[in-house]
N, C-alpha and C positions, 0 to 999 in steps of 0.2 A: 504494500500500500504506500501511497505517496504522502500520507497525512503527517503533520507535525505531531510530536509526542506519540508516535506509534511504533509498532514493532518493525525492525529490519531483520533480515535473516542473519544467522551467525556467520561472521567472516571466518572462513576456514584457513585464512592465511596465517603463517607463522610470523610473529611480530619481531622485527629487528629491534633489539633492545640495547639500551645503555646499561649501566649498572648503578645500583643504589648503595650508598654507605649506610647500612641499616642498623639502627639500634633495635634488636629483635623484639623487645617488649613494648616499644612505643612507635608512634608515627610522626608526631608533630615536629620533632627536631631532626628528622632524617634529611640528609643532604644527598646529592647525586652528582655523578659525572659521567661523561660519555665513555663507552667502551667499544672498541672496534670489533664488529662481527659477533657481538654477544646477543643471545636470544633468551627470552624468558621461558622457563619450563616449570611445571609442577611435578614434584617427585613424591610419589606415595611410598611410605615406609611401613614395614611390619613392626608394630609396637612391641611384639615379643622379642625383637632383636635388640632392644635398647639395654646396654649393660647397666648393672646396678650402680656402677661408679658415677654415672651422670645424674646430677640432681634434677634435671628437667629435660623434656624433649628438645627444647631449643638449644640447650647445651650439647646434647647428643648430635643434633643436626649440624651444628657448627663444627664439632669435632670430626664428624663423618666427612664433611667436605675437606677439612684440613688434612685428613688421612689420605685423601686422593690428590693432594697438592692443589686444591682449589681454595683460594683465599675467601673465607666466609665474610670477611669485612667488605670485600668488593662484590661478592656474589649473592649472599643470602638476603632475601627480601622478607619472607615471612616464615614462621614456624607454626604448624598447625598441630593441635593435640586434643581437641575436644570433639568437634563434629567429624573430623577425619584425622589421619596421622600422616605427616609428611612436611614438606617445605616447598617454597617457591624460590627459585634462584635464577640469576642471569648467568648463562653458561656459554662457553665457547664450543665449537663443534667437536673438538677432541675430548671434551669432558663427557659427552653422552655415552660412548661405549664403556668408559670407566664406571659410570654410575649404573648402567644397565647390567653390567657383569658383576656388580657388587652384591654380596649377600645382604639381605635386609631390604633391598630396593624392590618394590613390587611393580612399579610402572613409572615411566617418565613420559609426560605428554606436554606438548607445546601449550603455552598460555593462549587463550582465545578471547575474542571480543564478543560481548553480548550487547544488545541494545534495549533501550526502554520500550515497553509496549504501550507507547502512548498514542438550597438543595432540598430537592423534594424527596430524595430517596428514603428517608425514614418513614414518611407518610406512605409512600408507594409500597414499601415492604411491610406495612401494617404495624410498625413499631410505635406509632403514636395513636392507635385506635383506643377509644375510651375503655373498652373491656380489657385491654392489655396493660393499662397503666399501672395497676398494683404489681403485676409481674415485673414490668420494666423498672419500676422504682426499686424493687428488691434486687434486681440484677445489676442496676447501676452501683449500688453499694457493694455487692459481691465482686463486681468487676474491678474494684479498686486494687485488688491483689493481682490482676492480670496485666502484664506488660506486653504490648505489641511492638515487636522489632520490625522496623521498616528499612529495607535495604534499597536505597534510591540515590537521589542527587543531593541529599542532605536536608536541612530544615531551616525555616525562617522563624526563629524562636519568638520574635515579636508579634507573630500572628495572634489575633484575639482568640483564635481557636485553641490556643494553648493556655488560656486563662486557667488558674488553678486555685482560686480563692476558696472554693467549696470542698477541696480534696484534703484528706488526711495525709500524713507523711507517706513516702513510698513504702511498699511492703518490705518486711524484714529480710526476705530472701534476696532482695535486689542487690546485686554487686556491681552494677554498671557505674560509669563515670561520665562527667561532662568534660570532655577533652578540650583544653584551651587551644585556640588557634587564631589565625589572623581574623580580626573583627569578630571574634567569638570567645568572649571571656567565660570562665567556668560558671559564672553566675547566670549564664543564658538559660540554664535548666532550672527546674523547680519541681512541683508536685505533679504536674501533668506531663511535661516533657522531662522525663527522669534521667535521660542519658543521651549523649551525642558523641559519636566517634567518626573519624575520617580515615579512609584507607586508599592510598594513592601510589604505593610503591610499585605495583605492577604497571600502573598507568605511566608513571614517570620512567620506568625502565623501558617500556615499549616506545616511548617518545624521546629516548636518549637524554633523559633528565630534564627536558624542556617543560617547565610548568611555572607559571607566574606565582610568585610568593603570595600574592593576594588570594590565591585559590586554595591555599593549604589550610583548610578548616572544614568543619561540618556545616558551615553556612551554605544555604541553598541559593545559588545564583541562576538557577534554571526555572524553578517553580514546580517541577514535576514531583519532587520529593515532598514538598510541603502539601501539595494537593492530595497525594496518596495517604500521607500520614493523617491529615485532618479528615479525610473521608472515612478512615478506619475508626478514629477515636477522638475527633475534634469536639471540644466543648461547645455548648449551645451559644450561638452568637445571634442576637436580634438584629434586624434591619440589614441583613447581608444581601448583597446582590453584585452583579457585574454591570455597572453603569445603568442600574435600574432593572436589568433583566433578572428573572428568577428571584425577585425580592421576597424576603421572608426570614425565618430563623434557620441558620445553617447549623447542623450538628452532625457529628460522626455516628457511625453505627453503634459504637460502644462508648458513649460520652463519659462514662465513669472510669474507663480503663486508662492505663498510662501508655505513653509513647516513648520509644527509644529509637533514635535515628542513627543509621549506619551509612555514611556516605561512601558509596562504592562506584558511583557513576559520574562521569565527567562529560563535557560536550562531545568528545570524540567517541564515547562509548563506555562500557563497563568491562574491565579486565577480569577474567576468571580467577586469577590469583587474588585480586582485591575482594571479589565476591566471597570466595572461600574464607578469607580472613575475617570478613564481616560476619558470616554465619558462625564461624568458630567463636568469635568474641561474643556474639549475641547469646549463644547457648550457655557459655560460661557466665555471662552476666545474669542470666535467669529469666529470659523472655519466655512467655508461654505460647506466643503466636509469632510466626514470622510471615511477613508479607513482601513478596518479590514481584514487582511489576516490570519484569525484564525477562529476557530469554534468548535462545539461539535456535539452532537447527535440530536435526534428528539424529544425533550421535548415539551410539550404544551407551547405556547408563554408566559404564565404568570409565567412559571418556567425557562424560557430561559433568562439568564442575558443579552445576546447580544440583543435579541429581545426587551426586556423591555427598555434598554438604547437607542436602535436605535429608538424606537417609540418616546421617548422624544426629541431626536435630530431631527427627521423628523418633528415633530410638531413645532419645533423652526425654521424650514426652512432649515435644514441641509440635504444635499444629503448623504445617507449612502450606501457604496458599501462593500460587503462582499464576500469572496471566497466561492465557492460551496462545496469545499472539494475534497480530492484526494482518494476517496474510490471506484472509478469506476474500471471496467465497470459494476459492479453489479448495478441492479436497486434499486430504492427507497433509495438511499444513500445520496442524496443531503442535505447539511447542510445550516443553515441560511436561512430558507424558509419563513420568515415573509414577507407579501406583501409590507410592507413599506421599505424593504431592496432591493437593487439591488443585485441579487445573480448571481455570475459570474463563468462560467465554462472556460475551457482552450482549446485552439487550437494551431496549429503549425504555424510557419512562412514559408516564401519561402526561408529560409536560412538553410543550413545544414553543417555539419562537417564530410565529408565522410572518412571512413576508411575501410580497406578490410582484409578479412581472405582468404588466398590462400591455397588450398589443393593440394597434389601431383597429384590428379586426373585431375587437370587443372581447377577445379571450383574456381572462384574468387567471393566470397560472400561479398556483400556490407553491411556495418554497419556504426556506427558513433563513434567518439572519440574526446576528447579534450586533449589527452596526449601531453605534450610539453617537456618532458625530452629527454635524449639521446635515440636514436633508438637502436634496438637490435644490430645493427652494422651499419657502414656507408652504407652498402648495405644489405637490409633485406635478411635473410636466413631462411631456414626451420629449425624448432626446434621440438623436441619431444613434442607430445600432450598427455595430460592425462585428463580423465574425472573423476573428484573426485580424492582425494589422499588417499583414504582409502576404507574400505569395505562397509561402510554404506551409506545410501542416504544423510545423513547430509553433507557428504564431497562433494557431487555434488552441494549442495547449498553454499559451501565454508563458512560455519559458523565458528565462532571463535573456534579454538582448534580442528577442525575436519580434517585438512590436515596433512598428514605424510611427514615431510621434506624429508625423504629418497625417497619418491615416486615422489615428485614434484620439487625437486631442479634442477634448470637449464632448466625447461620445461615450455611450455605453458599449462595453466590450464583452462579447460572448466568449467564454473560455471553456474548453473541455476539461473535465476533471481527470487527473492522472499524471504520473511521472514526478512532478514537483509538488511541494506542499500547497495546500489550498490557500493558506494565508500569503504564501510567496507569490501566487498568481495575482492576488490583489495588489501587492506591493509593486509588481512588474507593471500592472495596468496604471497605477497611480504615477509611477516614475515616468511613464510615457505620456502622461498628460490626460489619461482617460478620466471621465467624469464619474464612472461607476462600472460595476461588473456584474454579469450574470454567469454563475458557475454551474455548468450543466453536467450531470452525471452521464456516463457512458454505460455500456452493458455490464462492465465490471462491478459497478456500484449499484446498479438497478435503481430502486426507489428509496434507498437509504439516504436520509437527509441529516447532515452533520452541520451544526451552526458554528460560525466563527465570528470573532470580533474584528472584522476587517478594518483596514486603515482608510477605506473609502466606501461609499454606499455600494453594497453588494448583496445579492440574493442567490442562494444555492437552490437548485431545482433538481428533481429526479429525472430519470432517463426519458420518461414519456413526455413530460413538459419540455425537457431539453430538446427532444426531437422536433416538437412543434415549433420551437423558437428557431432551431437550425433550419428547418424547412422554410419558415417565413423569411429568414435572413437570406436564404439562397435564391429567392425569387427575383432578386434584383430590385431596381428602383431605388427608393430612399427609405429603407426600413427604419422604424423608430420603436421605442419602447419606453415604459415608465416603471420606476421602482417605488414601492411603498412598504411600510413596516408596521407590524401589528402587535409588537410587545410580547407579553407572556400569556400563554393560554394553558389552562389545566383541564384534566379530564379527557385527554386525547384518546381516541379509539380508532383502531385497535392498539392495545399495548398489553404486555410487552411484545416487541417484535425482535427477532434475532438480527443483530447488526450485520450488514454485509461484510464489513471488514473482519469480523470475528473469525479466527482460524477454525478449521473444520477437521473432523476425523475423516477416514479412519487413522488410527495410531500407526505411524510409519515405522516406529521402533519396535513395538510389540503389538501386532494387530489383535492379539487375544485380550488386550485390555482396552475397553472403550474409553475414549477421550474425545472432547472435554468431559469433565465430570458434571458441570452445571453452568448456568449463566446467572449473571447478576447485572444490575444497572451499570451501563458503561457508555451511554451516549448523552452528550450535553449535560455533564455533571458539574455542579457548582461546589467548590471547596476552596480552602485557603491557598494563598499564592505568595511568591517571593516579592519583596519590596524593591528589587533592583531590575526587574524585567517586565516588559509590557505583556498584555494578554496574548498577543500573537507569538511572543518569543523572538520576534525579529529585532535585530540591533537597532533598526531605524524607528522602532515603536517606542516613543517617549512617554506613553501613557503609563500610569501606575494604578494598581487596584489591590485591595486586600483579598479579593476573591476572584476566581476565574472559572470559566466554563470550558471544559475540554472533553474529549472523547477518546476511547480506546479500551482494550482489555486491561490496560494499566489502571483504569478507573473502576472496572468491575472487580478486580482482584481485591483491593482493600475493603470493598463492601463485604466480601466473604470473610476476610480476616477479622473485621469488626464483629460480624455475627458469630464467628467461631469463638471470639473472646467472651461473648455473652453465654454461649453454650458451655465454655470452660468454667465460667463463674458459676453457672447453675449446676454443673455436673463435674466438679473438680477431679473426680476419680476416673472419668472417661479417658480413654486413649485417643490420640489423634485420629486413628482409624474409625473409632466409634463416633466421634464428632462429625467426621466426613460422611459416614453412613447416614447419620441423622439428617444432615443437610441434603443428601442426595435422595433418600427414599421418601422424603416429605415434599420434594419439589413439585411444582405444578406445570402442566403443559397446555393449559387453556387460558386464553387472554380475557380481557374485560368485556368482550362481546360474546363470551361463552363459546368461542370457536378455538380450534387448534392454533397454537402459537405459530405465526407465519415467519417466513424468511424474507428479509428486506431485499435480498439479492434478486428474487424472482417472484415475490408475492405469493408463493405457494406455501403449503404447510411445511414447517421445518421438521427435521428429523433428529434423532439422538446424535448423529454426526455433527449437528450444529449446536444443540443445547444440552447434550448429555442426558442427565436424568430429568432436566427441566429447569425452571426458574426457581431460585431459592425462596423459601417461605419460612422466615425466622420463627414465627409463632408455633407452627406445627413442628419445626425441628426441635423445639424444647422438649417435646413429648412424642418421640417417634414410635413408641411401643416396643419395637425390636431394632437391634443393630447388628450389622455384619462387622465383627471385630477382627483385627489382624495383628498378630504378634510379630516381633522382630524375626523370630525363627521362621514364621510363615513366609516372610519376605525372602529369607535365605533359600528356602525350598523353591520359591518362585524363580529366583536367580539361577538356581541349579537347573530348572526346567528350560532355561534359555540356552543351555549348553555353553554358558560362560565358563572359562577356565577357573580353577580354584584361585589362581592369582588375581583374576579380575574380580571375583566375588569378595576376596579379602580387601581389595582396594575400596569397594563400596561399603563393606560392613565393619571394617576395622578388626574383624575376628581373625585370630591366628589359626584356629582349627576349624575347618569346614568339612562337614559330613553330609554329603548329598544322598538322598534316598535313591534306590535303584530305578524307580520310575516316578516321574512327576511331569505335570503338564501346566503350562502357564494359565490355562483356563480354569484350573482348580484353585487359584488364589481366591480367598474368601472375600471377593470384591462385591460392592453393592450393585454392580451392573454386569451384564454378560456381553461378550463379543464372540460369537460362534463363527469360526472360519472353517467352512466345509471344503473338502477337496472336490474337484469337478469330476465326480464319479457318481453313478446312480445309487440312490438309497444310502448315501453316506450317513453314518450314525455317530454322534458325539454325545458323551455322557459327562456331566459336571456334578460336583458336589458343593454344597454351601452349608454354613452353620450360622444360626441365628441366636442371639442372646436376648433374653427378656429383660428390658429395662422399664417395663410397665408393671402393672399389679400382678400378684400371684393369681393362679387359676385363670390365666388368659388363654382363650381358644382361638386359633387362627385357621382359616380355610384358604386354600390357594385359588387364585383366579388367573387364568392364562388367556392372553389375547395375542393375535399375530396373524401373519399371512398364511394363505392356504398352501404355500410352497414348502412349509416346514411343519412337521408334526412334533408336538411337545407333550411329554408325559412327566409329571412331577410325583415323586414318591417320598414320603407319604403325602396325601392331599390335605391332611389335617395335622396341626401341631398343637399340643396341649402343654402349656407351661404351668407347672404346679407351683414354682417358686420364682421369686425375683432373682435375676442373675443366672437362671438356668439356661443351658445351651442345648439346642437340638439341631440335628443335621437333616438335610433333605437332599434328594438327588434329582437331576433333570436329564432326561434323554431327549435329544434333538435329532430328528430324522429328516434329511433333505428329500423332498418330493419333487423338486424342480428339475427341469431339463438342464443338466450341468452346462451345456454349451450356450444357453441363453439366460442363465440366472444372473440377476442383478441384485445389488444390496437391498435388503428389506429389514423390517423392524417389527418388534412386538414388545410385550410387557409380561412380567411375572409379578403378581401382587399377593401378599398375605394380608387377609382382611379379618378384623374382629369387629366388635360393636362400636369401637371408637377410633380405630387406626386403619390406615391403608399403607402398608409397607411395600412400596412399588419399585421395581427394578427394570430399567430398559434392557432390551435384548437387540443386538445388531447381528444380522446374518450376512455373511459375504461368502463368495465362492472363489477359490483359486485353483490353479493347476497344481 
């Protein structure tokens, strides 16, 4: 996708690095210098190999490098010991065979670049309904003990969303710090923002030490990190808006929870070594939830830095939520697909910011806009319309340098969406002298409408309206159009709708695990913002605002992180897997018109490849009835089923002794959803097992309900589960039989639900056929 604050695919390039003179235990005072030919790598170590003589893993890692004639003062960037075991170092080519041949070294992988996946949501999610207020009041108090760690671009501590007057001191288990840095004194933190750290050694090594000293702190100079942190757990702020749009009280999903910011992302991206250091520190500090609105491509889990770090966090009892990515609507694009991670896609709210394009034909075409500057005049008038300002197609995309000022000055410019950022197109039009812009979707974005606070009057329209305007402009003559703006509208129908940009399944890493897991609000989200950047994020945008409205799975992820904090407060003994199960099995798939949730890309009903189990429902998730729990050992068996080597499993799990069962299948992981991959042969049969834990009352009786396509036969045994006790676990087995013609079979979907008098515990089932 081209959108600002959205997901870019993982750069698989190896990063030419300088080297950092690193004080292993801190980051603020680290200096760096250039090293010829050095490259940053992450080295995973076997913790069982650490001699007792070393007082700490960092001491061992430094000594290990020294034993190989590698100067740790020049090379060692980070030492990891909590979420994973190993270190990051800037190395020369001849160092690699030395390390890979050394006992105790499990894997050496190049550092990689990840990118960011870049308010009415409490009301939309039902968190402010009158019937729910007694519950939410109790949860606000209970969530004081939950700290949400946000790995992002840092934090703007002066945001009113971090007000802490009504909060007690941080919980006793909290070990985090407020790391001093440039323009960031240790007093920046308090009772809401309880910690802030910055991790940049990997970034600086990859950029040969080039980094302005003013950037070396946890302060957010981008806005993305402040937005995600305040979405998850921002305090209630009255009269919040973006230049009057979305006016009201802004609050995070868990306004009573604490926030700790871990700055791991910089304008050029997020280095895997810095991300891993942030996860390691967050787990050691005592976070209960981790929120990562960033990601990369589809690497095996043992080579995926986020997956490795997240495994260690989940094993320590930390719930980890990650954005699914913004590479939709293409299939098999979902990122962060490890089963121990909650992978979150994006949907719309029932709030919109209508704007209109009126043509002389009388057509009034609806779109959206967050433009808040002076209108074309006190009373909108028709202006000349031009499609592209030059002879080539690049001008139709309004790419930088493609518009001829003589052709566009004083006119409305019609621009196709795609390639460059939406807000950049507006800046290009303004720089060329255009009076306004119509941003028209193409087939890639369909009818998805994402509003932006452009620097000039601008309206974004869907593909159907865009085609009408394109056709009108192509007729010749002297085309004209008029823009008008309608403010904020609530109660939009239908909603939610799956965002076209939201990345889709199937899971390209392990097709037997259905991803994404769920969707949450991710389109046109109002939340806190940095004080040194305008709402477009462009350098030429001199406007400043305390709140901004942006879109992306970056925005949906912290919604789930905040809701997970509420569940953790309500059920402190639940595992991360149990919390995710509750979120998934209680999600809904029907919009506010009582129709199936639709897909913005084609306006057809969406599928579990787009929304996973459905749209999150916080109220129902608090009392799911049953949960699918997963232990760390269950994940080890799952990794065995992928035919990963023992070494690769040890990289992920930190375990020194791995014992794989003789037979295991990835589909038998006790996951809250099913992904059945048939071979393309007649009557292929697949059998799976699952285990449910009763978290509802004793003597609960559940009956199974199966729905799905005629192309698959489904048998569940037993068909009734009787839970005599709270906490009791019961297994069931599902046999799936393919009835489809293997040569013509296409993906299809169904549901398996366990139903009692009060609960529906529903799991999506995806069916695919492969050779």
